[in-house]
C-alpha positions as CSV (number, residue, x, y, z in Angstrom):
1,L,-0.1,0.1,0.2
2,A,2.6,2.3,0.9
3,D,4.2,2.2,-2.5
4,Y,1.1,3.4,-4.0
5,G,1.1,6.4,-1.7
6,V,-1.9,5.1,0.2
7,T,-2.5,6.3,3.7
8,A,-2.7,3.4,6.2
9,E,-2.5,2.3,9.8
10,R,-2.7,-0.9,11.9
11,V,-5.5,-0.6,14.9
12,M,-3.7,-3.6,17.2
13,S,-5.3,-6.1,19.3
14,P,-4.8,-5.4,23.2
15,C,-2.4,-8.2,23.2
16,G,-0.2,-7.0,20.5
17,T,-0.6,-10.1,18.4
18,K,-3.4,-9.3,15.8
19,A,-4.3,-6.1,13.8
20,N,-7.2,-4.6,12.1
21,L,-6.1,-2.6,9.1
22,I,-7.5,0.8,8.0
23,A,-6.5,2.4,4.9
24,R,-7.5,5.3,2.5
25,I,-6.8,6.1,-1.1
26,G,-7.5,9.3,-2.5
27,P,-8.4,12.9,-0.4
28,D,-8.9,13.1,3.0
29,A,-12.9,14.2,2.3
30,P,-16.3,13.3,3.7
31,G,-18.3,10.7,1.9
32,G,-16.7,7.9,-0.2
33,V,-17.0,4.4,0.3
34,M,-15.6,1.4,2.4
35,L,-14.6,-1.8,1.4
36,S,-15.1,-4.1,4.4
37,G,-13.7,-7.4,5.4
38,H,-12.3,-9.9,7.8
39,T,-9.0,-11.7,7.8
40,D,-9.3,-14.7,9.7
41,V,-11.2,-18.0,8.4
42,V,-13.4,-20.4,10.3
43,P,-11.0,-22.8,12.0
44,V,-10.4,-26.2,10.3
45,A,-10.5,-28.3,13.4
46,G,-13.4,-31.5,12.9
47,Q,-13.7,-30.3,9.0
48,P,-13.4,-33.2,6.2
49,W,-10.3,-31.8,3.9
50,S,-9.0,-34.0,1.3
51,S,-6.0,-31.4,0.9
52,D,-4.3,-28.8,3.3
53,P,-6.9,-26.2,3.4
54,F,-4.3,-23.5,3.7
55,T,-2.9,-24.3,0.0
56,L,-4.9,-22.8,-2.8
57,R,-5.7,-25.6,-5.3
58,D,-7.0,-25.8,-9.1
59,G,-10.0,-28.2,-8.5
60,G,-10.1,-28.5,-12.5
61,D,-13.8,-27.6,-12.5
62,G,-13.2,-24.0,-13.0
63,R,-12.8,-23.2,-9.1
64,L,-9.9,-22.7,-7.0
65,Y,-10.1,-24.3,-3.3
66,G,-8.6,-23.2,-0.4
67,R,-9.7,-22.2,3.4
68,G,-10.9,-18.7,3.1
69,T,-11.1,-18.2,-0.9
70,C,-15.1,-17.1,-0.7
71,D,-15.2,-16.2,3.1
72,M,-13.3,-13.7,2.6
73,K,-10.2,-13.6,0.9
74,G,-11.3,-13.3,-2.6
75,F,-13.1,-10.1,-1.8
76,I,-9.9,-8.7,-0.1
77,A,-7.7,-9.7,-3.0
78,C,-10.1,-8.2,-5.4
79,A,-10.0,-5.0,-3.5
80,L,-6.3,-4.9,-3.2
81,A,-5.8,-5.6,-6.6
82,M,-7.5,-2.3,-7.5
83,V,-5.2,-0.3,-5.4
84,P,-2.6,0.5,-8.4
85,T,-5.3,1.9,-10.5
86,W,-7.5,3.8,-7.7
87,A,-4.3,5.3,-6.8
88,K,-3.7,6.8,-10.3
89,A,-7.4,7.9,-10.4
90,P,-8.3,11.4,-9.7
91,L,-10.5,10.5,-6.9
92,K,-12.9,13.3,-5.4
93,Q,-14.1,11.5,-2.4
94,P,-11.9,8.4,-0.6
95,I,-12.0,4.8,-0.8
96,Y,-11.3,3.1,2.5
97,F,-10.4,-0.2,3.4
98,G,-11.1,-1.5,6.9
99,F,-10.6,-5.3,7.5
100,S,-10.6,-6.2,10.8
101,Y,-9.5,-9.7,12.8
102,D,-11.2,-12.3,14.5
103,E,-14.4,-12.3,12.9
104,E,-15.0,-15.8,12.8
105,I,-15.1,-15.8,16.5
106,G,-17.2,-13.3,17.9
107,C,-16.5,-10.0,15.7
108,V,-13.5,-9.2,18.3
109,G,-11.3,-6.9,16.3
110,A,-14.3,-4.8,14.5
111,P,-15.5,-2.6,17.7
112,S,-11.9,-1.2,17.9
113,L,-11.6,-0.6,14.0
114,I,-14.7,1.5,14.2
115,K,-13.8,3.3,17.2
116,R,-10.6,4.2,15.6
117,F,-12.2,5.1,12.1
118,Y,-14.8,7.4,13.4
119,E,-12.4,8.8,16.1
120,H,-9.7,9.9,13.3
121,Y,-11.3,9.6,10.0
122,S,-14.0,11.3,7.7
123,T,-17.1,9.7,7.6
124,T,-18.2,7.3,5.0
125,A,-21.2,7.8,3.1
126,H,-21.5,4.0,2.0
127,V,-20.0,0.5,3.3
128,I,-19.6,-2.5,1.1
129,V,-19.1,-5.6,3.3
130,G,-17.5,-8.3,0.8
131,E,-19.0,-10.9,3.2
132,P,-20.6,-13.9,1.2
133,T,-23.8,-14.3,3.4
134,S,-24.7,-17.4,2.0
135,M,-24.1,-15.9,-1.6
136,Q,-26.9,-13.7,-1.4
137,P,-26.6,-9.7,-1.3
138,V,-28.2,-8.1,1.6
139,V,-29.0,-4.2,1.2
140,A,-29.4,-2.0,4.5
141,Q,-30.3,1.5,4.4
């Protein structure tokens, strides 16, 4: 992110071993959009994986298999892949990333991410949470 001039900070967990990420592309201005997701995955204990779940593999059926590919690594990868394009764009409003830790075990990191964001950054007009949620869009107003 730093290579593209993106403003970013880690919001550390109380024990200092995990972190949320807040990043901004574009101007420090009101409005804009936040792309939000979590960086952890559901624990694999007791699940019937036939291969290493933490190694991405091509299933030969047009799909990629691995822990978190749908929930949420795919969304985060797509968002981060756009950084070079967005960093060059003449944005009038910011694009934020808000990535939290430990969502799968109780949304542990989200409260400190939200608190830090509203204390130190402009408010956004929109938030897109890339959570697959049974693979159906969920809209809130």
